[in-house]
C-alpha positions in Angstrom: 2.1 29.0 10.4 1.1 25.4 9.9 3.4 24.0 7.1 6.9 25.0 6.1 8.7 23.9 3.0 12.5 24.1 3.3 15.2 23.7 0.6 18.8 24.8 -0.2 19.7 27.3 -2.9 23.0 28.4 -4.5 26.1 26.6 -5.5 28.3 24.6 -3.1 30.4 27.6 -2.1 27.4 29.9 -1.5 24.6 27.6 -0.4 21.8 29.0 1.8 18.7 27.6 3.4 15.4 29.0 2.2 11.8 28.4 3.3 8.2 29.1 2.3 5.3 29.2 4.7 1.8 27.8 4.2 -1.3 27.7 6.3 -2.5 24.5 8.1 -5.1 23.9 5.3 -2.7 24.4 2.4 -1.0 20.9 2.2 -1.8 20.5 -1.5 -0.1 23.9 -2.2 2.9 23.0 -0.1 3.3 19.6 -1.8 3.1 21.3 -5.2 5.6 24.0 -4.1 8.0 21.3 -2.8 7.7 19.3 -6.1 8.5 22.5 -8.1 11.6 23.1 -6.0 12.8 19.5 -6.7 12.1 20.0 -10.5 14.2 23.2 -10.4 17.1 21.1 -9.0 17.0 22.3 -5.4 18.5 20.0 -2.8 17.3 18.9 0.6 13.6 19.8 -0.1 11.6 18.9 2.9 8.2 19.7 4.5 7.6 20.3 8.2 4.2 20.7 9.9 3.0 21.9 13.3 -0.8 21.9 12.8 -3.1 23.6 15.3 -5.6 20.7 15.3 -3.2 17.8 16.0 -4.4 15.1 18.3 -3.0 15.3 21.9 -0.2 17.4 23.3 3.1 17.8 21.4 5.5 15.0 22.3 2.8 12.5 23.5 3.9 9.0 22.6 1.7 6.7 24.7 -1.8 5.8 25.7 -1.8 4.3 29.2 -4.6 2.4 30.9 -6.9 3.3 28.0 -6.5 7.1 28.5 -4.6 9.8 26.6 -2.3 11.9 28.7 -5.0 14.6 29.0 -7.4 12.0 30.5 -9.6 11.3 27.4 -10.8 7.7 26.8 -8.9 6.1 23.9 -10.9 3.2 22.4 -9.4 2.7 18.9 -7.7 -0.6 18.3 -6.2 -2.2 15.2 -7.9 -5.5 16.0 -11.3 -3.8 16.1 -10.7 -1.9 12.9 -9.4 -4.8 10.8 -12.5 -6.8 11.0 -13.1 -10.5 11.3 -10.0 -12.7 10.9 -10.4 -15.1 7.9 -9.4 -18.7 8.4 -7.9 -20.7 5.5 -9.4 -24.0 4.5 -7.2 -26.6 5.8 
């Protein structure tokens, strides 16, 4: 299971959590499903993912010394991606 859409059904006295499962490649379908639940008036509609092809191990929050926690080189930088800095005419 890659994607899960959660929502609440019922009235305030008899409310229950419900979910629908989608495969990792079915994001478009999951988004449409979530939107339809919202249109029906469901509350707390949310989407959660745990994709098989995510980058790095779960819970990884840092690149240290230019390496990912599994030892792979990490070369991406915002500065390199943004391109040449423009200087205003002064």
